[in-house]
N, C-alpha and C positions, 0 to 999 in steps of 0.2 A: 823287853817282855820278861816278866818274872817267872822263872822255872818253878819257883815254889808255889805260887798261886795256881799255876796250871796243874801241878801234881795234886794239890789239895782239891781242886775242882773235880779232877778225874776220880779221886778217892771218894768224893761224895756220890758221884754217879755210879761208881762200882759198888759202894755200900748200899745204895738204894735199888740196885738191880734185882729183879725177882723173876728169874728164869727166862721170861720172854719180853719183859717190859720193865720200865723204871717207875718205882713208887715216887710220888711227889715228896713224901717224907715218911719214914718207916713207922712212926707212931701215929701222927695226926691224920695221915692220909694213906691208908693201907691197901688201896685198890689202884686200878689204872684209870686216869682221867683223860678225856679226849684232847682238850687244847693243851693240857700239860704235856702230853706225849709229843705233840707237834713242836712245842717250844723246846722240849728236851732233845728231840731229834736234831734240832738246829745246832746244838752243842756236841752231841754224840758223834755227828758226822766227822768232826775233827779228830776224834779218837779212833773210830771205826765206822766206816760207811755201812758195813754189813750189819753191825749192831743197831745203828740208827734205822736202817731199813727193817730190821726185825721188830723194833719198837712200833713202827707204823703198820707192819703186817699184823701184829697182835691186835692193834686197835681196829683195823679194818675188818678183822675176823668177827668182830662183834656187831657188824652192820645188820640192821633189820631189813625185812623184805621190801619195805616202802622206801628204802634208801637212807634212812636216818643213821648217823653214826652216834651212838649213845654217849651221854655225859660220862658214865662210869661203867666199866666192866669189873664185876665183883670177883674177889678171891673168896671162894666159899668157906675157906678155913678161918676167915677173919670177919665174919659177918657181925659179930658182937662189938667189933672195934670201931665201927663207923655207923652213924645213923643219919638218914635212912639207908638201910642195907638191902641185900637181896631178898630177905624175908618180907620187907615192906613192899618192894616193887613187884615181887612174884612174876617176873617178866615171862617165865616159861608158860604161864597160863594165858598170856596175851597173844592173840593171833598175829603172826608175822615176825615175832621176835626170834632171835637165833636160838637154835636148840642146844648148841654146845656150851654156851656160857650164859650166866645170869647177868643182866644189865639193868641200869636205870632206864626209864622211859623218856627222860628229858634228853636234850642235846647241849652242846656248847659251841662257842664261836667257830666258824669254819676256816681255820688256818691250816687244815690238814693237807690240802693240795699244794700250798706254799711249801710246807715241810717236805713233801714227797719230791717236789722239784729240786729243792736245795740239797737233799740227800743224794739224788741222782747226779746233780752237777758237781758234787764234791768228789765223786769217783765214778765216772760214766762206765768204765770197763766193768767194775764190780756190779753196777746196776744192770748192765746188759747181761752179764753172766747169770744173774739171779732173775732175769726177766721182770725186774722190779716195776718199771713203768707200765709195761703191758698188763701186769696183774692188777696194779693199783688204779689204772685209768677208768675201767668200767665201774668200779666201786665209787670213785670220786664223781663220775658222771651222775650216777644214781643219787648220790648224796646232794649234789647241787640241784638236781631235778626235784628232789623232795623239798628243798628250800623254796624253789621257784613256784611249785604248784600247791604245796600244802601249807606253806607258812606266809604267803602273801595275802594277808587277810583283808586288806582294804583295796587291793588292786593298784597299789602305788609303785610296784616294782621292787619294794623292799621286803625283806623277811621279818616276821615277828618272832619275838621270844614269848613264851607262855609261862615263864617262871623266872624270878631273879637269878636263880642258879644258872640258867642258860646263858646269861650275859657274861659269866665269869667274874663280874664285879658285884658280888652277891647282895650286899646291903648298901649299895650306892644310893645317895640321896635322889637319884633319878627315879627310883621306884617307890619313893615314900607315899606319894599321893595315890598311886594305883593300889598299893598294899593297904592303904587305909580303908579300902572297900572290901577287904578280905577278912574273914573271921580268924581270930587267933585261938579258936577252940577246935582243933581237929579231933576226929574220932580216935586216931592212933595215939597211944600214950608214948611220947617220944623221950628218948634218953639223950644225954649230952656227953658222949665219950670224948668229944673234942676238948672239954674243959679239964680232962686229965692231963693234957699235954701243953696247955697254954692258959694264960690268965683270962678270967671272964671279962675283964675290962677291955680286952683286945678282940673280943668275939661278939657276934650278934647276940641280942638279948633273947631270953626265953619267949617273950612276946613275939619277936620277929620270927623265931623258929616255929612258933605255933602257926603263924600265917604261912610260912614256907610249907609246913606239913599239910595244912588244909588245902593249899593249891595242888600239892603233889598228889594228895588223896583224890581230889576231884579229877585230875588228869588221868591218873591210874585207873580210877573206877569207870572212866569212859574209854577204857582200852587204849589210851594215848592216841585217840583217833583224829585229833585236830579239827573236829567238826562240831564241838560242843557249843551250841549257839549262844548260851548264856554265860560263857566263861568270862570271868571278871578281869583277867590280866592278859592283855595283848599289847605289846610294846614294840615299836621299831627303834632298835638301839643303833646309834651311829657307828659304834666300834664293831659290833657284830657284822653290820652290813659293809663296813670298810674291809674287814677281813674276807668277806664273801667276794667283794670285787677284786681284791688282791689275788685270791685263790683262783678266780676265773682267769686272770692274767697268767697265773702259773699253769692252769690247765691248757691255755693256748700254747705255752712252751712245751708241755708234755705231749700235746697232740702233734705239734710239729716234729718233735723228736721221734714220734711213732709213725710219721708219714701221713698224718691225718690233717684235716683242715683246721687251722687255728682260729679262723675268722669268727665262728659262732661264739667262741669264748671271749674273744676280744670285744665283740659287739655286746655281749651280755655284761662284761665289765663296765663298758661305757654306759650302758643303761642304768646299772646300779649306781655308778658314780654320779650320773645326772640326777637320779632320783634322790640321792642324799642331799641335794641342794634344797629340797623341801623342808629339811630340818634345821636350816640355818637361822640363828637368832641374831639379828642385827644389834640388839641391846647388849648381848654378851660377847659378840664377835666369835662365836663358835656354834657348833651344832648342839641342839637339844635332842630329846627323844620324843617320838610321837606316840601318844596314848590313843590307841585305836578305839578303845571302848568309849572314851569321852570325846574323841575326834579333836584333840588339841595338842599343842606342843608343850612338853615339859621343859620349861625355860630355866634350866640350871646348868652351870658351867662345871663340867667334869672332864677328866682326862679322856673319856670316851668321845667327847665332842671336839677335841683338837686333833685326835689321831687320824681323822680322814686325810690329813696331810700326807699320809703314806701314799696316797693316790696322786700321781703327777698332774692330773688334769682336774682335780677337785675345784669346784667353784669357790670363790671367796678365799683363795689361797693366801693372799696378802693379809687379810684380816685374821685368818687362822694362825699364821706365823706370828703376827703381832700379839695375839692372845697367848699363844704358847710361851713366847719370850717375855710376856708382860707380867704384871704383879699377880695375876691369878695362878700362874704356874711356875715359870722359871725366873721371873724378874724380881722376886721379893726376897732374895737371899737364900733360896732353896738350893740344896745340893742335887736333888733329883725332883722331877715334877710330882707334885701331890696328886692323889687320885680325885680330889675335889677342890674346888675353887679356894685358893689360899686366902681370899678376902672375905669369904662367907662367914657370917656370924655363927653358924652352926658347924663350922669345921671342927673335926676331932682328929688331930694328927697322929693318934696312936690306936685308932679304932678301925681295923679292917679296911673297908673300902670307903670310909667316910673322911679320909684325909691323908693317911700314910702314903708314902711312895713305894711302889712295887717295882721290882727289877724287870719284869716283862714289859711294863709300861714305859720304863726308862729306855729299854732296848728299842721298843717300837718308836719312841720319840727321837732317838738318835737317827734311825733310818728316815723318819719323816723330815727331820731338820736337814739331813744331807740331801734328801730328794729335792728340797726347795732351796738349795744353795747356802745353807746356814752352817758351814763347815766348822767355824770356830765354836759355836755353841754346842754343836754335836760332839766335838772333841772334849769340851768341858764336861758334858754329861757322861761321856764314855769314861773319862778318867775317874769321876766320882763313883760311877757304877762299880768299876773294878776295885777301887780303894775300899768302899764300904762293904763289898762282898768279902774281901780279904780280911779286913779288920774284925768282922763280926760273924765269921764262920758261916757265910752264905745264908743270911736270914731270909725269912719269908717276905718281910717288908720292914721299912725304917721310917723314923720321923724325918720328914723332908728337910728340916732345918738343922737338926743336931746330928742326924745319921744314927741315932740310937736304935738298936735292933728290937724288933717285935715279932710276935708269932713264933713259929717253930724255927729251928736252925737246920743247917745242912739240907736246905731246900733244893730240890733237883733243878727246877728251871732257873733258879738263881745261879747255881753252879754252871749249868749248860750255857746260859746266855752270857755269863762272864767269859767262858771259853770262847764263845763266838765273837764277843767284843774284842778279845785279845788277838784272835787268829784270823779274823776275816775283816780285812781293812776296807774293802769296797762296800760301803754302807748304802749304796743305791738300791732301790727296790729290786728284788730278784737278782741282785748282783752276785 
């Protein structure tokens, strides 16, 4: 284990620390993001379980009355540094939002309970001393209940996203067809402060941002109520729901540790896992996304569609393993799995979520491979993850074949998940 890379990863997390939480990157991402904080806590726990718990406490403090954990909790002093910011969302005017902080109305993938359990397990004595699980559990219950009741828009047992940003894989090709139904002319005149920190060739286009803002406006202007009958973007994302099922398993562990019944969470995880089978594409050998508005499967191979392998009992596991290890992802000379099908004609290996390899997806892939007995390939991806992070100052993402860095540098979840890869050798799910 390299003491040098550990020290450098810790320095990134220390440098991005902002009183109660970690910024994803000090320039490009100046607020607290939901799934980022959960990934970051996975690495922070190896430095300080107390700080990792504080990271998650700060996130849960932004919860809305309906249970949602928001995509972003804003720093009011940096509203001009990111768009859309607190002024756009004006969450304090929306009933049920938290009074103490300004937040986005959207959400992000539900990996928070997984992170809470991992932080507890890393130092149970510190967790008990801080009453960490007992404080987090009711908030996580409300969060998952929100997903179960407010976001299952077709009664399938799966939660919908209502905006590409909610997937975490913002401009993935999975959303192209649904976005084509959305206007790119929002009322709000949007700025692009992101382009001050990275090349425009590596970021979504202004036209895509126009559609993102139009959707966000519509959602905001309906008070983020999830009952807008004509809403044009409702998608069941396989990765979002996989993390939902994983976090239900984590909630079962948390419940058991608190002397409560774990079985409702275990049952709910099985239900989500079984429902994910509806998204399997035999043509691609992986899961697509379900377009609820059109009632059809989006039949494109993305990293989202192979990561259901995180679930030990996922259906079509052998096909999913073959796809992950095959030419679409890890079998075509790639160092880390690309975010989009490596054989696709419209692959763009340096453009955000349209082809580059992301370190959080590589980390999830390692766990997925180990979960299904593919230890050698998991070890190869682990070694490449660490090497590329070290050589490139913890980049946001890389070219899957060359490893050339793109996006911002000193990116927090890259540093955190590098630490976890080095320090946490049991890569089984919830290990």
